[in-house]
Each structure stands twice: as structure tokens, then as C-alpha cells.
One Martini backbone bead per residue (centre of mass of N, CA, C, O) as a GRO file, in nm:
protein
  210
    1MET     BB    1  -8.626  -2.906  -3.034
    2MET     BB    2  -8.760  -3.031  -3.298
    3GLU     BB    3  -9.044  -3.001  -3.515
    4LYS     BB    4  -9.273  -3.106  -3.707
    5GLU     BB    5  -9.331  -2.961  -4.039
    6ASP     BB    6  -9.464  -2.762  -4.282
    7LEU     BB    7  -9.297  -2.688  -4.566
    8LYS     BB    8  -9.238  -2.335  -4.687
    9ILE     BB    9  -9.016  -2.376  -4.940
   10PRO     BB   10  -8.826  -2.325  -5.184
   11ILE     BB   11  -8.689  -2.557  -5.387
   12LYS     BB   12  -8.419  -2.421  -5.450
   13LYS     BB   13  -8.327  -2.398  -5.149
   14MET     BB   14  -8.334  -2.702  -5.085
   15ILE     BB   15  -8.129  -2.794  -5.296
   16LEU     BB   16  -7.895  -2.628  -5.187
   17ASP     BB   17  -7.885  -2.763  -4.908
   18LEU     BB   18  -7.835  -3.051  -5.011
   19GLY     BB   19  -7.557  -2.978  -5.143
   20SER     BB   20  -7.419  -2.904  -4.854
   21MET     BB   21  -7.512  -3.228  -4.756
   22ARG     BB   22  -7.403  -3.498  -4.899
   23GLU     BB   23  -7.363  -3.708  -4.667
   24LYS     BB   24  -7.665  -3.713  -4.584
   25VAL     BB   25  -7.769  -3.808  -4.858
   26LYS     BB   26  -7.605  -4.073  -4.862
   27GLU     BB   27  -7.746  -4.201  -4.622
   28LEU     BB   28  -8.019  -4.232  -4.758
   29LEU     BB   29  -7.917  -4.405  -4.996
   30ARG     BB   30  -7.806  -4.644  -4.818
   31ASN     BB   31  -8.117  -4.679  -4.701
   32VAL     BB   32  -8.308  -4.707  -4.937
   33HIS     BB   33  -8.456  -4.479  -5.054
   34GLU     BB   34  -8.750  -4.404  -5.223
   35PHE     BB   35  -8.573  -4.151  -5.373
   36HIS     BB   36  -8.310  -4.246  -5.539
   37ARG     BB   37  -8.313  -4.094  -5.811
   38LEU     BB   38  -8.295  -3.810  -5.688
   39LEU     BB   39  -8.044  -3.848  -5.515
   40GLU     BB   40  -7.851  -3.914  -5.750
   41ALA     BB   41  -7.892  -3.643  -5.900
   42ILE     BB   42  -7.787  -3.459  -5.669
   43LEU     BB   43  -7.496  -3.619  -5.651
   44GLU     BB   44  -7.364  -3.595  -5.936
   45GLN     BB   45  -7.303  -3.289  -5.846
   46ASP     BB   46  -7.093  -3.038  -5.683
   47PHE     BB   47  -7.262  -2.745  -5.681
   48TYR     BB   48  -7.188  -2.603  -5.407
   49TYR     BB   49  -6.849  -2.634  -5.410
   50ASP     BB   50  -6.870  -2.567  -5.724
   51GLU     BB   51  -6.863  -2.271  -5.898
   52ASP     BB   52  -6.890  -2.400  -6.201
   53LEU     BB   53  -7.162  -2.511  -6.098
   54PRO     BB   54  -7.486  -2.529  -6.142
   55LEU     BB   55  -7.795  -2.512  -6.027
   56PRO     BB   56  -8.033  -2.730  -6.024
   57THR     BB   57  -8.333  -2.759  -6.147
   58ALA     BB   58  -8.640  -2.893  -6.132
   59LYS     BB   59  -8.658  -2.943  -6.435
   60GLU     BB   60  -8.387  -3.097  -6.470
   61LEU     BB   61  -8.454  -3.323  -6.265
   62SER     BB   62  -8.706  -3.421  -6.411
   63GLU     BB   63  -8.565  -3.503  -6.680
   64LYS     BB   64  -8.351  -3.699  -6.551
   65THR     BB   65  -8.573  -3.888  -6.381
   66GLY     BB   66  -8.891  -3.879  -6.481
   67ILE     BB   67  -9.019  -3.677  -6.287
   68ASN     BB   68  -9.262  -3.499  -6.217
   69SER     BB   69  -9.289  -3.186  -6.092
   70LYS     BB   70  -9.480  -3.237  -5.852
   71LYS     BB   71  -9.338  -3.491  -5.737
   72LEU     BB   72  -9.057  -3.370  -5.704
   73LYS     BB   73  -9.133  -3.155  -5.493
   74GLU     BB   74  -9.230  -3.359  -5.283
   75GLN     BB   75  -8.958  -3.510  -5.257
   76VAL     BB   76  -8.778  -3.279  -5.170
   77LYS     BB   77  -8.940  -3.217  -4.916
   78LYS     BB   78  -8.903  -3.499  -4.784
   79ILE     BB   79  -8.596  -3.510  -4.778
   80TYR     BB   80  -8.551  -3.253  -4.614
   81SER     BB   81  -8.718  -3.345  -4.371
   82ASP     BB   82  -8.547  -3.603  -4.306
   83LEU     BB   83  -8.284  -3.435  -4.238
   84ILE     BB   84  -8.397  -3.215  -4.015
   85PHE     BB   85  -8.581  -3.467  -3.921
   86ARG     BB   86  -8.518  -3.700  -3.666
   87LYS     BB   87  -8.632  -4.021  -3.607
   88GLU     BB   88  -8.710  -4.152  -3.268
   89GLU     BB   89  -8.943  -4.333  -3.250
   90ASP     BB   90  -9.176  -4.085  -3.112
   91SER     BB   91  -8.947  -3.875  -3.190
   92TRP     BB   92  -8.777  -3.568  -3.255
   93ARG     BB   93  -8.452  -3.498  -3.374
   94ASN     BB   94  -8.163  -3.376  -3.408
   95PRO     BB   95  -7.932  -3.348  -3.625
   96VAL     BB   96  -7.636  -3.540  -3.715
   97PHE     BB   97  -7.301  -3.445  -3.750
   98ASN     BB   98  -6.988  -3.546  -3.927
   99PHE     BB   99  -6.681  -3.407  -3.853
  100LYS     BB  100  -6.373  -3.534  -3.965
  101LYS     BB  101  -6.244  -3.233  -3.988
  102THR     BB  102  -5.995  -2.990  -3.879
  103ILE     BB  103  -5.920  -2.657  -3.989
  104TYR     BB  104  -5.654  -2.419  -3.949
  105ASN     BB  105  -5.677  -2.076  -4.028
  106PHE     BB  106  -5.425  -1.837  -4.102
  107ILE     BB  107  -5.461  -1.476  -4.103
  108LEU     BB  108  -5.215  -1.245  -4.196
  109GLN     BB  109  -5.136  -0.910  -4.083
  110GLY     BB  110  -4.913  -0.690  -4.182
  111ARG     BB  111  -4.727  -0.472  -4.304
  112GLN     BB  112  -4.845  -0.277  -4.556
  113LYS     BB  113  -5.099  -0.478  -4.605
  114LYS     BB  114  -4.985  -0.754  -4.569
  115THR     BB  115  -5.069  -1.095  -4.668
  116ILE     BB  116  -5.111  -1.428  -4.514
  117SER     BB  117  -5.157  -1.789  -4.545
  118PHE     BB  118  -5.229  -2.076  -4.326
  119SER     BB  119  -5.237  -2.428  -4.242
  120VAL     BB  120  -5.376  -2.654  -3.986
  121ASN     BB  121  -5.453  -2.984  -3.866
  122HIS     BB  122  -5.331  -2.930  -3.563
  123LEU     BB  123  -5.437  -2.840  -3.217
  124GLU     BB  124  -5.408  -2.824  -2.878
  125VAL     BB  125  -5.436  -2.502  -2.886
  126ILE     BB  126  -5.665  -2.236  -2.907
  127PRO     BB  127  -5.663  -1.934  -2.989
  128ARG     BB  128  -5.756  -1.620  -2.864
  129VAL     BB  129  -5.884  -1.333  -2.830
  130GLY     BB  130  -5.584  -1.130  -2.769
  131GLU     BB  131  -5.374  -1.315  -2.828
  132GLU     BB  132  -5.027  -1.373  -2.853
  133ILE     BB  133  -4.813  -1.426  -3.152
  134GLU     BB  134  -4.535  -1.610  -3.277
  135ILE     BB  135  -4.431  -1.579  -3.632
  136PRO     BB  136  -4.138  -1.647  -3.832
  137PHE     BB  137  -4.189  -1.738  -4.141
  138PHE     BB  138  -4.281  -1.414  -4.263
  139LYS     BB  139  -4.102  -1.162  -4.188
  140ALA     BB  140  -3.986  -1.052  -4.456
  141TYR     BB  141  -4.273  -0.986  -4.576
  142LEU     BB  142  -4.444  -0.862  -4.315
  143GLY     BB  143  -4.236  -0.717  -4.095
  144THR     BB  144  -4.317  -0.952  -3.885
  145ASN     BB  145  -4.367  -1.184  -3.575
  146TYR     BB  146  -4.605  -1.014  -3.437
  147PHE     BB  147  -4.924  -1.112  -3.295
  148TYR     BB  148  -5.287  -1.091  -3.288
  149VAL     BB  149  -5.607  -1.184  -3.209
  150LYS     BB  150  -5.888  -1.042  -3.369
  151ASN     BB  151  -6.038  -1.301  -3.503
  152ILE     BB  152  -6.313  -1.552  -3.513
  153SER     BB  153  -6.412  -1.823  -3.735
  154HIS     BB  154  -6.669  -2.046  -3.873
  155GLU     BB  155  -6.683  -2.347  -4.083
  156PHE     BB  156  -6.926  -2.563  -4.256
  157ASN     BB  157  -6.823  -2.840  -4.485
  158ASP     BB  158  -7.001  -3.098  -4.444
  159THR     BB  159  -6.706  -3.261  -4.311
  160ILE     BB  160  -6.580  -2.968  -4.250
  161HIS     BB  161  -6.394  -2.780  -4.012
  162GLU     BB  162  -6.341  -2.427  -4.014
  163LEU     BB  163  -6.085  -2.230  -3.857
  164ASN     BB  164  -6.059  -1.875  -3.834
  165LEU     BB  165  -5.759  -1.678  -3.792
  166PHE     BB  166  -5.718  -1.335  -3.720
  167LEU     BB  167  -5.416  -1.158  -3.770
  168CYS     BB  168  -5.234  -0.892  -3.615
  169HIS     BB  169  -5.012  -0.665  -3.592
  170GLY     BB  170  -4.891  -0.660  -3.273
  171SER     BB  171  -5.083  -0.548  -2.997
  172TYR     BB  172  -5.315  -0.584  -2.767
  173ASN     BB  173  -5.617  -0.365  -2.721
  174PHE     BB  174  -5.891  -0.326  -2.541
  175PHE     BB  175  -5.980  -0.037  -2.600
  176TRP     BB  176  -5.964  -0.054  -2.911
  177HIS     BB  177  -6.167  -0.279  -2.945
  178TYR     BB  178  -6.403  -0.115  -2.828
  179ARG     BB  179  -6.378   0.143  -3.011
  180ARG     BB  180  -6.410   0.002  -3.281
  181ASP     BB  181  -6.696  -0.117  -3.231
  182LYS     BB  182  -6.827   0.156  -3.174
  183ALA     BB  183  -6.770   0.282  -3.454
  184VAL     BB  184  -6.953   0.086  -3.604
  185GLU     BB  185  -7.221   0.147  -3.452
  186LEU     BB  186  -7.187   0.471  -3.520
  187LYS     BB  187  -7.075   0.494  -3.821
  188GLU     BB  188  -6.766   0.590  -3.847
  189ILE     BB  189  -6.738   0.300  -3.965
  190ASP     BB  190  -6.715   0.053  -4.193
  191LEU     BB  191  -6.669  -0.271  -4.284
  192PHE     BB  192  -6.467  -0.219  -4.505
  193GLU     BB  193  -6.271  -0.049  -4.331
  194LEU     BB  194  -6.220  -0.257  -4.108
  195TYR     BB  195  -6.065  -0.462  -4.323
  196GLU     BB  196  -5.875  -0.246  -4.498
  197LEU     BB  197  -5.776  -0.094  -4.255
  198GLU     BB  198  -5.565   0.018  -4.045
  199ASP     BB  199  -5.551   0.116  -3.728
  200TRP     BB  200  -5.429   0.402  -3.780
  201GLU     BB  201  -5.652   0.480  -3.987
  202LEU     BB  202  -5.895   0.451  -3.800
  203LYS     BB  203  -5.802   0.652  -3.584
  204GLN     BB  204  -5.791   0.890  -3.780
  205LYS     BB  205  -6.092   0.888  -3.869
  206ILE     BB  206  -6.198   0.916  -3.547
  207LYS     BB  207  -5.997   1.102  -3.388
  208LEU     BB  208  -5.784   0.954  -3.227
  209ASN     BB  209  -5.552   1.113  -3.031
  210ARG     BB  210  -5.618   1.449  -3.072
   0.00000   0.00000   0.00000
């Protein structure tokens, strides 16, 4: 459980975080928050998720809202604190986020380093690392329709949960999974090589099976 604390964080970083959780900021605005002018200015542009939009500076927000710099920084700090510390009666609770949708992204690595991706809106069962999957849709391009789950990662984007499944052609090998991770830890291969080279190239680099 979080506890209320005096935040000593650069204003720029707090504004960036606020931009990443627009729906939570909207909740404050709907509740007639005392700093509504600043909240509206922060929500004016989706600067976090639109790469073409610059992060608004404290000075720009001050000019837009008519709030002097010192007061604006205090308000940003208070808004940020209200979002990450949720008060219920006499105690502080963890913030609750509502992710309205889950998207499952499949990133397939076929033969000759060819890759393709597709997304699914719903899955009854989520594949796990090591499980093998047959996907016939892109066989002509990828050179295979047999894959295994190499890695899984999650992203949380405001109201959307994205689950990324990285699939590699071939069959899962527990020993190779262990040896590959060991090679990274021993710096026999670096992270760039891990993602850019095929398994046979990695095995060649660490002189496996020679």
C-alpha cells in the first residue's frame, strides 16, 4: 500500500506521466477538480501517445492558463499526488486503472529473417513461453507455418492493455533457451544480437555444438 509523501520529482517528468494516463486526468476533471484550468490544458493535446506533438513545458502551460510559474508547479505536484495516492476515508489506497480492452499482438519470425505481425482482439487461451503454434496464414512469405513462443511482454497504454507474443520458427528447445540466456549473462552475445540474429547464428557465435 502506498503512503502519502512529499514528492520531489521534476515537473517535466510529472507532466509526462500525466499525459500517459489521460483517462485518470479526465476523472479528476469530471469531479470538478480545483485545478480545472490546468487539467484542461494538459488534456488539450495527446502529447504522450502522439510522437509528432512536443511535451508542453511548465512555461507554456503557465502562459496558456494564466497561472504563474510557482503556483503552476504546485498544482502539477498536487494533481500528480491526487492520482497516484487515492484517499478512501482515513487511509490511502493504490490507484485503480480501468483497461477497457486487451489486444494480443503476434510478432512472427520466419525463415531468412522475415517477420510479420498481426493482432487479435480476443483469445480464450493465452499461449505461454515454449508452447508451439501452427499459423498457416503467412506460410508462403515466412517459409513455415510452425512456430514456438519465444518471449511475451505487456504494455499498458492509458486504457489499453497490449500483450505481445514473439514467435520464432521451429520447435522449442529448453536447453537452448537456458544456454541462450546464459550467453547473454556471460556477455557472449549482446542484446542487439539476441534479437537480430537467428538461433543458428547465435549458436555459431558461441561455438555451440562444435
